[in-house]
C-alpha positions as CSV (number, residue, x, y, z in Angstrom):
1,X,20.6,-13.8,-0.7
2,X,23.3,-15.6,1.2
3,X,26.0,-13.0,1.8
4,X,27.7,-14.8,4.6
5,X,28.8,-17.7,2.3
6,X,30.5,-15.4,-0.2
7,X,34.1,-16.2,-1.3
8,X,36.3,-14.8,-4.1
9,X,35.9,-18.0,-6.0
10,X,32.2,-17.8,-6.0
11,X,31.0,-15.4,-8.7
12,X,27.4,-15.8,-7.7
13,X,28.0,-14.5,-4.2
14,X,30.2,-11.7,-5.7
15,X,27.3,-10.6,-7.9
16,X,25.1,-10.7,-4.8
17,X,27.4,-8.3,-3.0
18,X,27.4,-6.0,-6.1
19,X,23.6,-6.1,-6.1
20,X,23.4,-5.2,-2.3
21,X,25.8,-2.3,-2.8
22,X,23.8,-1.0,-5.7
23,X,20.6,-1.2,-3.7
24,X,22.3,0.6,-0.8
25,X,23.4,3.4,-3.2
26,X,19.8,3.7,-4.6
27,X,18.3,3.6,-1.1
28,X,20.1,6.8,-0.2
29,X,17.9,8.7,-2.6
30,X,14.6,7.1,-1.7
31,X,14.8,6.0,2.0
32,X,16.9,8.7,3.6
33,X,16.0,11.8,1.7
34,X,13.8,13.3,4.5
35,X,16.0,12.2,7.4
36,X,19.1,13.8,5.8
37,X,17.4,17.2,5.6
38,X,16.7,17.3,9.4
39,X,19.8,19.3,10.2
40,X,18.1,22.2,8.4
41,X,15.6,22.8,11.2
42,X,16.3,20.7,14.3
43,X,18.4,23.2,16.2
44,X,16.4,26.2,15.1
45,X,13.2,24.4,16.2
46,X,14.7,23.3,19.5
47,X,16.2,26.5,20.8
48,X,14.1,29.2,19.2
49,X,14.6,32.6,20.9
50,X,15.6,31.1,24.2
51,X,19.3,30.5,23.3
52,X,19.9,34.3,23.2
53,X,19.5,34.4,27.0
54,X,21.9,31.6,27.7
55,X,25.4,32.5,28.9
56,X,26.8,28.9,28.8
57,X,27.1,26.1,26.3
58,X,25.4,23.5,28.5
59,X,22.1,23.7,26.7
60,X,23.8,23.4,23.3
61,X,25.8,20.3,24.4
62,X,22.7,18.9,26.0
63,X,20.7,19.1,22.8
64,X,23.6,17.7,20.9
65,X,23.7,14.7,23.3
66,X,20.0,14.3,23.0
67,X,20.2,14.3,19.2
68,X,23.2,11.9,19.1
69,X,21.6,9.3,21.4
70,X,18.3,9.6,19.6
71,X,20.0,8.8,16.3
72,X,21.8,5.9,17.9
73,X,19.0,4.3,19.8
74,X,16.0,4.9,17.5
75,X,17.1,4.7,13.8
76,X,20.2,2.7,14.3
77,X,19.5,0.1,17.0
78,X,15.7,-0.1,16.9
79,X,15.0,0.2,13.2
80,X,18.2,-1.0,11.5
81,X,18.9,-4.0,13.7
82,X,15.4,-5.0,15.0
83,X,12.4,-3.5,13.2
84,X,13.7,-4.1,9.7
85,X,13.6,-7.9,10.4
86,X,9.9,-7.6,11.2
87,X,9.0,-7.2,7.5
88,X,6.2,-8.7,5.6
89,X,8.0,-10.8,3.0
90,X,10.2,-7.8,2.1
91,X,7.5,-5.1,2.6
92,X,7.8,-2.6,5.4
93,X,5.5,-0.1,7.1
94,X,2.8,0.0,9.8
95,X,0.2,-1.8,7.6
96,X,2.7,-4.4,6.6
97,X,3.3,-5.2,10.3
98,X,-0.5,-5.6,10.7
99,X,-0.7,-7.9,7.7
100,X,2.1,-10.0,9.1
101,X,0.2,-10.4,12.4
102,X,-3.0,-11.3,10.5
103,X,-1.3,-14.3,9.0
104,X,0.1,-15.6,12.3
105,X,-3.2,-15.1,14.2
106,X,-6.6,-14.9,12.6
107,X,-7.3,-11.4,13.6
108,X,-8.0,-10.0,10.1
109,X,-11.3,-8.2,9.7
110,X,-11.5,-9.0,6.0
111,X,-14.8,-10.8,5.7
112,X,-14.0,-13.0,2.7
113,X,-11.1,-15.0,4.0
114,X,-10.8,-18.6,3.0
115,X,-8.7,-21.5,4.2
116,X,-7.3,-21.9,0.7
117,X,-5.6,-18.5,1.2
118,X,-3.4,-20.0,3.9
119,X,-1.9,-22.3,1.3
120,X,-0.5,-19.4,-0.7
121,X,3.3,-19.4,-1.0
122,X,3.6,-15.9,0.3
123,X,1.4,-16.8,3.2
124,X,3.8,-19.6,4.2
125,X,7.0,-18.0,2.9
126,X,8.1,-16.5,6.2
127,X,8.1,-19.8,7.8
128,X,5.0,-19.5,10.1
129,X,5.5,-21.7,13.1
130,X,2.4,-21.7,15.3
131,X,3.2,-21.8,18.9
132,X,1.3,-24.5,20.8
133,X,2.1,-23.5,24.3
134,X,3.3,-20.6,26.4
135,X,2.4,-16.9,26.2
136,X,2.5,-16.8,22.4
137,X,-0.3,-19.4,22.2
138,X,-2.4,-17.8,24.9
139,X,-2.0,-14.4,23.3
140,X,-2.9,-15.8,19.9
141,X,-6.0,-17.5,21.3
142,X,-7.1,-14.4,23.1
143,X,-6.8,-12.2,20.1
144,X,-8.7,-14.7,17.9
145,X,-11.6,-15.0,20.5
146,X,-12.2,-11.4,21.2
147,X,-13.5,-9.2,18.4
148,X,-12.9,-6.1,20.5
149,X,-9.2,-6.8,20.7
150,X,-9.1,-7.3,16.9
151,X,-10.8,-3.9,16.4
152,X,-8.3,-2.3,18.8
153,X,-5.4,-3.8,16.8
154,X,-6.9,-2.6,13.6
155,X,-7.4,0.9,15.1
156,X,-3.8,1.0,16.2
157,X,-2.6,0.1,12.7
158,X,-4.9,2.7,11.2
159,X,-3.7,5.4,13.6
160,X,-0.2,4.8,12.6
161,X,-1.2,4.8,8.9
162,X,-3.1,8.0,9.3
163,X,-0.1,9.7,10.9
164,X,2.1,8.5,8.0
165,X,-0.4,10.1,5.6
166,X,-0.3,13.3,7.8
167,X,3.5,13.2,7.6
168,X,3.1,13.2,3.8
169,X,1.7,16.7,4.2
170,X,4.1,18.0,6.8
171,X,7.5,16.6,5.6
172,X,7.4,18.4,2.2
173,X,6.3,21.6,4.0
174,X,9.1,21.6,6.6
175,X,11.8,20.3,4.3
176,X,11.3,22.8,1.5
177,X,10.6,25.7,3.8
178,X,13.7,25.0,5.8
179,X,15.8,24.7,2.7
180,X,14.7,28.0,1.3
181,X,15.2,29.7,4.7
182,X,18.8,30.3,3.4
183,X,17.4,33.2,1.6
184,X,17.4,35.1,4.9
185,X,21.1,35.6,4.5
186,X,20.8,37.9,1.4
187,X,17.7,39.9,2.3
188,X,16.6,41.9,5.3
189,X,15.5,39.9,8.2
190,X,12.3,41.9,8.3
191,X,11.4,40.9,4.8
192,X,12.8,37.5,4.2
193,X,9.5,35.8,5.0
194,X,7.9,37.6,2.1
195,X,10.3,35.9,-0.2
196,X,10.6,32.5,1.5
197,X,6.9,31.7,1.5
198,X,6.2,32.3,-2.2
199,X,9.4,30.5,-3.2
200,X,8.6,27.5,-1.0
201,X,5.0,27.4,-2.3
202,X,6.3,27.5,-5.9
203,X,8.7,24.6,-5.3
204,X,5.9,22.6,-3.6
205,X,3.5,23.1,-6.5
206,X,6.3,22.0,-8.9
207,X,7.1,19.0,-6.7
208,X,3.5,17.7,-6.7
209,X,3.1,18.5,-10.4
210,X,6.1,16.1,-11.1
211,X,4.4,13.2,-9.4
212,X,2.4,12.1,-12.4
213,X,5.6,11.5,-14.4
214,X,6.7,8.8,-11.9
215,X,9.8,8.4,-9.8
216,X,11.6,6.3,-12.5
217,X,11.9,9.3,-14.9
218,X,13.9,11.4,-12.4
219,X,15.0,8.8,-9.9
220,X,18.5,8.4,-11.3
221,X,19.2,11.9,-9.9
222,X,18.1,11.1,-6.3
223,X,21.0,9.2,-4.9
224,X,23.7,11.6,-6.2
225,X,21.8,14.6,-4.8
226,X,21.5,13.1,-1.4
227,X,25.1,11.9,-1.4
228,X,26.3,15.3,-2.3
229,X,24.1,16.8,0.4
230,X,25.4,14.4,3.1
231,X,28.9,15.1,2.1
232,X,28.2,18.9,2.5
233,X,26.7,18.6,5.9
234,X,29.3,16.2,7.2
235,X,32.1,18.5,6.0
236,X,30.8,21.5,7.7
237,X,12.2,11.2,11.2
238,X,13.5,7.5,11.0
239,X,10.2,5.7,10.0
240,X,10.8,6.2,6.3
241,X,13.5,3.6,6.1
242,X,11.0,0.9,7.3
243,X,8.1,2.1,5.1
244,X,10.3,2.1,2.0
245,X,11.7,-1.4,2.7
246,X,9.7,-3.0,-0.1
247,X,12.0,-1.3,-2.7
248,X,15.2,-2.5,-1.2
249,X,16.7,-5.4,0.8
250,X,17.3,-5.2,4.5
251,X,21.1,-5.4,4.1
252,X,21.2,-2.6,1.6
253,X,19.2,-0.3,3.9
254,X,21.5,-1.2,6.9
255,X,24.7,-0.6,5.0
256,X,23.5,2.8,3.7
257,X,22.4,4.1,7.1
258,X,25.2,2.6,9.2
259,X,28.2,3.7,7.0
260,X,26.9,6.8,5.3
261,X,23.8,8.4,6.8
262,X,24.5,7.9,10.5
263,X,28.1,9.3,10.5
264,X,27.2,12.2,8.2
265,X,24.3,13.3,10.3
266,X,26.4,13.0,13.5
267,X,29.1,15.1,12.0
268,X,26.5,17.7,10.8
269,X,24.9,18.1,14.2
270,X,28.3,18.3,15.9
271,X,29.4,21.0,13.5
272,X,26.3,23.0,14.2
273,X,26.7,22.6,17.9
274,X,30.4,23.8,17.7
275,X,29.3,26.9,15.7
276,X,26.5,27.7,18.2
277,X,28.8,27.3,21.2
278,X,30.8,30.3,19.9
279,X,28.1,32.5,18.3
280,X,24.9,31.9,20.3
281,X,25.2,35.2,22.3
282,X,24.2,37.3,19.3
283,X,21.4,39.7,18.8
284,X,19.6,37.8,16.0
285,X,17.5,34.7,16.5
286,X,17.9,33.9,12.8
287,X,21.7,33.2,13.3
288,X,20.6,29.9,14.9
289,X,19.8,28.6,11.4
290,X,21.8,25.9,9.6
291,X,23.1,28.3,6.9
292,X,25.0,30.5,9.4
293,X,27.4,27.6,10.1
294,X,28.1,27.3,6.4
295,X,31.1,29.4,5.1
296,X,29.9,32.5,3.3
297,X,31.7,31.7,0.0
298,X,29.8,28.4,-0.5
299,X,26.4,29.3,0.9
300,X,24.7,29.7,-2.5
301,X,25.9,26.2,-3.7
302,X,24.8,24.7,-0.4
303,X,21.4,26.4,-0.7
304,X,20.9,24.9,-4.1
305,X,21.9,21.4,-3.0
306,X,19.7,21.8,0.1
307,X,16.6,22.6,-2.0
308,X,17.3,19.7,-4.3
309,X,17.7,17.4,-1.3
310,X,14.5,18.7,0.2
311,X,12.7,17.9,-3.0
312,X,14.1,14.4,-3.1
313,X,13.1,13.8,0.6
314,X,9.6,15.1,-0.1
315,X,9.3,12.9,-3.2
316,X,10.1,9.8,-1.1
317,X,7.4,10.6,1.5
318,X,4.8,11.5,-1.1
319,X,5.3,8.2,-3.1
320,X,5.3,6.4,0.2
321,X,1.9,7.9,1.0
322,X,0.6,6.7,-2.3
323,X,1.8,3.2,-1.5
324,X,0.3,3.0,1.9
325,X,-3.1,4.3,0.7
326,X,-3.0,1.6,-2.0
327,X,-2.4,-1.0,0.7
328,X,-5.3,0.3,2.8
329,X,-7.6,0.4,-0.2
330,X,-6.8,-3.1,-1.2
331,X,-7.5,-4.4,2.3
332,X,-10.9,-2.6,2.5
333,X,-9.8,0.3,4.7
334,X,-9.8,3.2,2.3
335,X,-12.3,4.2,-0.5
336,X,-11.4,3.1,-4.0
337,X,-9.1,5.5,-5.7
338,X,-7.7,5.9,-9.3
339,X,-4.3,4.3,-9.2
340,X,-2.0,5.0,-12.1
341,X,1.2,2.8,-12.5
342,X,3.9,5.1,-13.7
343,X,6.4,2.4,-14.6
344,X,5.9,-0.8,-16.6
345,X,9.0,-2.3,-14.9
346,X,8.5,-1.5,-11.3
347,X,5.1,-2.3,-9.9
348,X,5.5,-0.3,-6.7
349,X,5.7,3.1,-8.5
350,X,2.2,4.5,-8.5
351,X,0.5,7.8,-8.7
352,X,-2.9,8.7,-7.2
353,X,-4.2,11.9,-8.7
354,X,-6.9,12.7,-6.1
355,X,-4.5,12.1,-3.2
356,X,-1.7,14.0,-4.8
357,X,-3.7,17.2,-5.2
358,X,-5.3,16.9,-1.7
359,X,-1.8,16.6,-0.3
360,X,-0.6,19.6,-2.3
361,X,-3.4,21.8,-1.0
362,X,-2.9,20.7,2.6
363,X,0.8,21.2,2.3
364,X,0.4,24.8,0.9
365,X,-2.1,25.5,3.6
366,X,0.4,24.5,6.3
367,X,3.2,26.4,4.7
368,X,1.2,29.6,4.3
369,X,-0.6,29.3,7.6
370,X,2.5,28.8,9.8
371,X,5.2,30.6,7.9
372,X,8.0,29.3,10.1
373,X,9.8,26.1,10.8
374,X,9.1,26.0,14.5
375,X,5.3,25.3,14.2
376,X,5.7,23.0,11.3
377,X,8.4,21.0,13.0
378,X,6.2,20.7,16.1
379,X,3.5,19.2,13.9
380,X,5.9,16.9,12.0
381,X,7.5,15.7,15.3
382,X,4.2,14.5,16.8
383,X,3.3,12.7,13.6
384,X,6.7,10.9,13.4
385,X,6.8,10.0,17.1
386,X,3.2,8.6,17.0
387,X,4.2,6.3,14.1
388,X,7.2,5.2,16.1
389,X,5.1,4.3,19.1
390,X,2.6,2.3,17.0
391,X,5.5,0.5,15.3
392,X,7.0,-0.4,18.7
393,X,3.7,-1.8,19.9
394,X,3.1,-3.9,16.8
395,X,6.7,-5.1,16.7
396,X,6.4,-6.4,20.3
397,X,3.5,-8.5,19.1
398,X,5.5,-9.7,16.2
399,X,8.3,-10.8,18.6
400,X,5.9,-13.1,20.4
401,X,3.4,-14.2,17.7
402,X,5.7,-14.3,14.6
403,X,9.2,-14.9,15.9
404,X,8.1,-17.1,18.9
405,X,10.6,-15.4,21.1
406,X,10.4,-15.0,24.9
407,X,7.8,-12.7,26.3
408,X,10.6,-11.1,28.4
409,X,12.3,-10.0,25.2
410,X,9.0,-8.4,23.9
411,X,8.4,-6.7,27.2
412,X,11.9,-5.3,27.4
413,X,11.6,-4.0,23.8
414,X,8.3,-2.2,24.3
415,X,9.3,-0.8,27.7
416,X,12.8,0.4,26.6
417,X,11.9,2.0,23.3
418,X,8.4,2.8,24.3
419,X,9.6,4.7,27.3
420,X,12.0,6.8,25.2
421,X,9.3,7.5,22.6
422,X,6.7,8.2,25.2
423,X,9.0,11.0,26.5
424,X,9.2,12.5,23.1
425,X,5.4,12.0,22.6
426,X,4.6,13.9,25.8
427,X,7.0,16.7,24.9
428,X,5.3,17.0,21.5
429,X,1.8,17.2,23.2
430,X,3.0,20.1,25.2
431,X,3.4,22.0,21.9
432,X,-0.2,21.0,20.9
433,X,-1.4,24.6,20.4
434,X,1.9,25.6,18.8
435,X,1.4,23.5,15.7
436,X,1.2,19.9,17.0
437,X,-2.6,20.0,16.6
438,X,-2.2,19.7,12.8
439,X,-1.3,16.0,12.6
440,X,-4.0,15.2,15.2
441,X,-6.6,17.0,13.1
442,X,-5.4,15.4,9.8
443,X,-5.1,11.9,11.2
444,X,-8.6,12.2,12.8
445,X,-10.1,13.1,9.5
446,X,-8.4,10.3,7.7
447,X,-9.2,7.9,10.5
448,X,-12.9,8.7,10.3
449,X,-12.9,8.2,6.5
450,X,-11.1,4.9,6.8
451,X,-13.2,3.5,9.6
452,X,-16.4,4.6,7.9
453,X,-15.4,2.9,4.7
454,X,-14.3,-0.2,6.5
455,X,-17.5,-0.4,8.6
456,X,-19.8,0.1,5.5
457,X,-17.9,-2.5,3.5
458,X,-18.3,-5.0,6.3
459,X,-22.0,-4.3,6.6
460,X,-22.5,-4.6,2.9
461,X,-20.7,-7.9,2.8
462,X,-22.8,-9.2,5.7
463,X,-25.9,-8.2,3.8
464,X,-24.7,-10.2,0.8
465,X,-23.8,-13.2,3.0
466,X,-27.2,-13.3,4.8
467,X,-29.3,-12.7,1.6
468,X,-27.5,-15.1,-0.8
469,X,-29.7,-17.3,-3.0
470,X,-30.7,-20.7,-1.8
471,X,-29.1,-23.6,-3.7
472,X,-32.4,-25.3,-3.9
473,X,-33.9,-22.3,-5.6
474,X,-31.0,-22.3,-8.0
475,X,-31.3,-26.0,-8.9
476,X,-35.1,-25.6,-9.4
477,X,-34.4,-23.3,-12.4
478,X,-33.0,-26.1,-14.5
479,X,-30.2,-25.9,-17.0
480,X,-31.9,-23.0,-18.8
481,X,-32.0,-21.0,-15.5
482,X,-35.7,-20.5,-16.1
483,X,-35.1,-18.2,-19.0
484,X,-33.5,-18.1,-22.5
485,X,-29.8,-18.7,-22.7
486,X,-28.1,-16.6,-25.4
487,X,-24.6,-16.8,-26.9
488,X,-21.7,-15.2,-25.0
489,X,-20.2,-15.2,-21.6
490,X,-21.9,-13.3,-18.8
491,X,-19.4,-12.2,-16.1
492,X,-21.3,-11.4,-12.8
493,X,-19.1,-9.4,-10.5
494,X,-19.7,-10.3,-6.8
495,X,-17.8,-9.9,-3.6
496,X,-18.9,-13.2,-2.2
497,X,-16.4,-16.1,-2.3
498,X,-19.1,-18.8,-1.7
499,X,-22.8,-19.1,-2.4
500,X,-24.9,-17.2,-5.0
501,X,-25.3,-13.5,-4.5
502,X,-28.8,-12.0,-4.1
503,X,-28.2,-9.8,-7.1
504,X,-28.3,-13.0,-9.3
505,X,-32.0,-13.5,-8.5
506,X,-32.5,-9.8,-9.1
507,X,-31.0,-10.3,-12.6
508,X,-33.1,-13.4,-13.3
509,X,-36.2,-11.6,-12.3
510,X,-35.6,-8.5,-14.4
511,X,-33.7,-9.7,-17.5
512,X,-35.3,-11.7,-20.3
513,X,-32.2,-13.7,-21.1
514,X,-28.9,-14.9,-19.7
515,X,-25.7,-15.9,-21.4
516,X,-24.9,-19.5,-22.2
517,X,-21.9,-19.4,-20.0
518,X,-22.1,-17.6,-16.6
519,X,-19.1,-16.8,-14.4
520,X,-19.5,-15.5,-10.8
521,X,-16.3,-13.5,-10.6
522,X,-14.7,-12.1,-7.5
523,X,-11.5,-10.0,-7.1
524,X,-10.2,-10.6,-3.6
525,X,-7.2,-9.1,-1.9
526,X,-5.4,-11.2,0.7
527,X,-3.1,-10.0,3.5
528,X,0.2,-10.7,1.6
529,X,2.2,-8.3,-0.5
530,X,2.1,-10.5,-3.7
531,X,0.3,-13.6,-5.0
532,X,2.3,-15.6,-7.4
533,X,0.8,-16.0,-11.0
534,X,0.5,-19.7,-10.7
535,X,-1.7,-19.3,-7.6
536,X,-3.8,-16.4,-9.0
537,X,-7.2,-18.1,-9.6
538,X,-9.5,-20.3,-7.7
539,X,-12.0,-21.9,-10.1
540,X,-15.0,-24.1,-9.4
541,X,-18.3,-25.2,-10.8
542,X,-21.8,-24.1,-9.5
543,X,-24.5,-26.6,-10.1
544,X,-24.4,-29.6,-12.6
545,X,-22.2,-29.4,-15.6
546,X,-25.0,-28.7,-18.1
547,X,-25.7,-25.5,-16.2
548,X,-22.4,-24.0,-17.5
549,X,-22.1,-21.8,-14.4
550,X,-18.6,-21.3,-12.9
551,X,-17.1,-19.4,-10.0
552,X,-13.7,-17.7,-10.4
553,X,-11.9,-15.9,-7.6
554,X,-8.8,-13.8,-8.6
555,X,-6.5,-13.3,-5.6
556,X,-4.2,-10.4,-5.4
557,X,-1.7,-9.1,-2.8
558,X,-2.0,-5.6,-1.5
559,X,0.9,-4.5,-3.7
560,X,-0.1,-6.4,-6.8
561,X,-1.1,-4.8,-10.1
562,X,-4.5,-5.7,-11.6
563,X,-4.3,-7.0,-15.2
564,X,-5.8,-5.0,-18.0
565,X,-9.0,-6.2,-19.6
566,X,-7.3,-8.0,-22.6
567,X,-5.1,-10.1,-20.4
568,X,-7.9,-10.6,-17.9
569,X,-10.4,-12.0,-20.4
570,X,-7.7,-14.3,-21.9
571,X,-6.6,-15.6,-18.5
572,X,-10.2,-16.1,-17.4
573,X,-11.2,-18.2,-20.3
574,X,-8.0,-20.3,-20.2
575,X,-8.4,-20.8,-16.4
576,X,-11.9,-22.1,-16.8
577,X,-10.7,-24.4,-19.7
578,X,-8.0,-25.7,-17.5
579,X,-10.5,-26.5,-14.8
580,X,-12.8,-28.3,-17.3
581,X,-9.9,-30.4,-18.5
582,X,-8.8,-31.4,-14.9
583,X,-12.4,-32.4,-14.0
584,X,-13.4,-34.2,-17.2
585,X,-13.7,-37.5,-15.3
586,X,-15.9,-36.1,-12.6
587,X,-19.2,-37.9,-12.9
588,X,-20.9,-36.1,-10.1
589,X,-23.6,-34.1,-11.9
590,X,-25.2,-32.9,-8.7
591,X,-22.8,-30.6,-7.0
592,X,-25.3,-28.9,-4.7
593,X,-23.7,-30.4,-1.6
594,X,-20.3,-29.2,-2.7
595,X,-21.4,-25.7,-3.9
596,X,-20.2,-23.8,-0.9
597,X,-17.2,-26.1,-0.2
598,X,-14.1,-24.1,-1.1
599,X,-12.0,-27.3,-1.2
600,X,-13.7,-28.2,-4.5
601,X,-12.2,-25.2,-6.1
602,X,-8.9,-25.7,-8.0
603,X,-5.9,-23.4,-8.0
604,X,-5.3,-22.3,-11.5
605,X,-2.4,-20.0,-12.7
606,X,-2.4,-17.3,-15.4
607,X,-1.9,-18.2,-19.0
608,X,1.9,-17.8,-18.7
609,X,1.9,-20.6,-16.2
610,X,-0.3,-23.0,-18.1
611,X,1.5,-26.1,-19.3
612,X,-1.6,-27.2,-21.3
613,X,-4.9,-25.7,-22.1
614,X,-6.6,-23.8,-24.8
615,X,-4.2,-22.5,-27.4
616,X,-4.9,-19.0,-28.6
617,X,-4.2,-17.7,-32.1
618,X,-5.2,-14.8,-34.2
619,X,-5.7,-14.4,-37.9
620,X,-6.2,-11.6,-40.4
621,X,-6.6,-11.2,-44.1
622,X,-3.0,-11.9,-44.8
623,X,-2.1,-14.8,-42.5
624,X,-3.6,-17.4,-40.2
625,X,-0.5,-18.6,-38.4
626,X,-0.8,-19.9,-34.9
627,X,0.8,-17.4,-32.5
628,X,1.9,-17.6,-28.9
629,X,-0.1,-16.2,-26.0
630,X,2.4,-13.5,-25.3
631,X,2.0,-12.1,-28.8
632,X,-1.6,-11.1,-28.0
633,X,-0.4,-7.8,-26.6
634,X,-0.3,-6.6,-30.2
635,X,-4.1,-6.7,-30.3
636,X,-4.2,-3.4,-28.5
637,X,-2.3,-1.5,-31.2
638,X,-4.5,0.2,-33.9
639,X,-2.4,-1.4,-36.7
640,X,-3.9,-4.8,-36.0
641,X,-7.4,-3.8,-35.1
642,X,-8.7,-6.1,-37.9
643,X,-7.3,-9.2,-36.2
644,X,-9.5,-11.4,-34.2
645,X,-8.7,-13.9,-31.4
646,X,-9.5,-17.6,-31.8
647,X,-9.1,-20.5,-29.4
648,X,-7.8,-23.9,-30.4
649,X,-9.4,-26.6,-28.4
650,X,-7.0,-29.5,-27.5
651,X,-7.9,-33.1,-27.9
652,X,-9.7,-34.6,-25.0
653,X,-12.6,-36.9,-24.1
654,X,-16.0,-36.2,-25.7
655,X,-17.8,-34.7,-22.7
656,X,-14.9,-32.4,-21.9
657,X,-14.4,-31.4,-25.5
658,X,-18.1,-30.4,-25.9
659,X,-17.9,-28.2,-22.8
660,X,-14.7,-26.6,-24.0
661,X,-16.1,-25.9,-27.5
662,X,-19.1,-24.3,-25.9
663,X,-16.8,-22.1,-23.8
664,X,-14.8,-21.1,-26.9
665,X,-18.0,-20.3,-28.9
666,X,-19.3,-18.2,-26.0
667,X,-16.0,-16.3,-25.8
668,X,-16.0,-15.6,-29.5
669,X,-19.5,-14.3,-29.3
670,X,-18.4,-11.8,-26.7
671,X,-18.2,-11.1,-23.0
672,X,-20.6,-8.9,-21.0
673,X,-19.7,-7.6,-17.5
674,X,-22.7,-7.6,-15.2
675,X,-22.2,-5.3,-12.2
676,X,-24.5,-4.6,-9.4
677,X,-24.8,-0.9,-8.6
678,X,-25.9,-0.9,-5.0
679,X,-27.3,1.8,-2.8
680,X,-26.5,1.1,0.9
681,X,-29.0,2.5,3.5
682,X,-29.3,1.9,7.2
683,X,-32.2,-0.3,8.0
684,X,-35.1,0.9,10.0
685,X,-34.6,0.9,13.7
686,X,-30.9,1.6,13.4
687,X,-29.2,4.0,15.9
688,X,-28.6,7.6,15.1
689,X,-24.8,7.1,14.8
690,X,-25.3,4.1,12.4
691,X,-27.7,6.1,10.3
692,X,-25.2,9.0,10.1
693,X,-22.2,6.7,9.3
694,X,-24.1,4.6,6.6
695,X,-26.5,7.1,5.1
696,X,-24.2,10.1,5.1
697,X,-20.6,9.0,5.5
698,X,-20.4,5.7,3.6
699,X,-22.9,6.8,1.0
700,X,-21.0,9.9,0.3
701,X,-17.6,8.1,0.1
702,X,-19.1,5.4,-2.2
703,X,-20.6,7.9,-4.6
704,X,-17.4,9.8,-4.9
705,X,-14.9,6.9,-5.0
706,X,-13.6,5.3,-8.2
707,X,-16.2,3.1,-9.8
708,X,-15.7,-0.7,-10.0
709,X,-15.5,-0.5,-13.8
710,X,-12.4,1.6,-13.7
711,X,-10.8,-0.4,-10.9
712,X,-11.3,-3.6,-12.7
713,X,-10.2,-2.1,-16.1
714,X,-13.6,-3.2,-17.5
715,X,-14.6,-1.6,-20.9
716,X,-17.7,0.4,-20.4
717,X,-19.2,-0.6,-23.7
718,X,-19.4,-4.2,-22.4
719,X,-20.8,-3.3,-19.0
720,X,-24.3,-3.8,-17.7
721,X,-25.2,-2.3,-14.3
722,X,-28.3,-3.1,-12.4
723,X,-29.3,-1.1,-9.3
724,X,-30.2,-2.7,-6.0
725,X,-30.8,-1.2,-2.5
726,X,-29.0,-2.7,0.5
727,X,-30.6,-2.2,3.9
728,X,-27.8,-3.0,6.3
């Protein structure tokens, strides 16, 4: 979006400005909801009872100065003008920074990476320019050579991610509890907590209950609520803007913060400081609260707006937690979870039931356990500042590796902002036993879960890699694979991107027949936000043509949505057909030497990107007209349940046509999904720690995570699972 080139005579640029301002308006309700509610509890948490003993205003002005410069240096200068530029093709957050670094230096711990992935458009979109000299090149080489440094980098990213998840527990608790603290003005100070806690818990339960409806149903109310709240506080934790960047452009986020949020918060804190400077020598500690500075005749309206603003801010943090867990799960760092997409138009709006209810229970436990904003704010403060420190460290690496800037600039960045944040971090640690232990405990639990899953996944893949079937054994089976070939397509799910998995020989040994067309299918996530539809599939052939065995790799970004089973089957068949057509002149019937060469695989798009290929049509008792591919979505409605899908084979050479006709006949006969149900155990002689991690931790997580059939949208009636024990 070229804003700098806009002129009144250029309607396209004018529309671009309108789009930016619209996004800036929307970002107020999503990005800044939690930050805008901070005036509710900052002064109360900072001063506590100590302000009653102060006879001067120096402490008040000192805290105001601290708040002002913190808002100026961290959110405004660091995030708005620097960190927002370190985005992963428009996606923000700690894990997005790690993904960006993985593309500029081969430090990713994903075991199934391929050179073909580096040719993806999103992989190259940000203009990767590899440094060939200087500190950037040396740093890149060092990171790529040492596995220990790669693990440290991953651990750093996971720590930041775990703290963000912990903040998803703490932010709703402190925002809602601080908002309802206004009830102290209408009840006795000795009994207000008996009202505040039940009200706060009721609101929190209602908030988490709303999550399954999706943000889009109530999102139109977010921005007006926050704008009204900002207006109120101007009349009388910062990381969220980067984590929510994927929904908005950089410029829109900058405009919203620089011209609305920043001045409003500054005025709000100044107003509270002015009130405290006159009324701090009062007998009641509770008069430090935000609502005391609000005129008595408008306290109830402000209380209502504050509660709504707290709900909006909490909503943004909760949905952000869902998003970052999806990213971690896609890149093999979190157990598979049930992901529900709440909007058919916006792919980023998701809902994870298990995580939602876990967050709710933890949030209620924190609220009921602490019963005051001081301890909850201590906990939230440590979580936020830890994420800031991690972001500072990763951004300094981005400056060198991704931007190819001077090492002096990176060193200045990490020392300047790191020093400020380290001071806050040390101050938060002092309050460890006054609430700050909560994010440490929560992040430690999530870190153990994530590392256990990641370690077990790596070991399982290594077992598959070391025990894959020999090509000579495969070729010795002949075109019948040593058994009877029956009609239909057999889809063998595997995590390998090359070679034949060991479970294939397990099937051959135990099953009396195999399908006439076999497809080794792999769903692979790559470290980019999105994979374009025209680059979705890698398709190749295993063995000679008469074997009718293919490999298909579906590549997805960590924010992509998996297709449903109808679209998936349709795209799979058409992609293989496209591959057959493009290789009809290939006379090499012995592909054993090319079996594991990923360069022999073709990049094939989804059906919507196919210029040519198998045409799909459907008929019923009343008509047999040829229909377009996009009309096949009607197959899922019960009114057309009698319709059946047919494939129209295009004209081509004889050999290619025979293979295409066999593919079509096999598809019409039906498709069976063959999944391996593995049991992972530590091999004999393993250390005690490894046995505990694999046999107890990973095994427990695997048994209680979402099954592959649900994750891949596979119909259970067409699924065949065969068990196999993995000794890793």
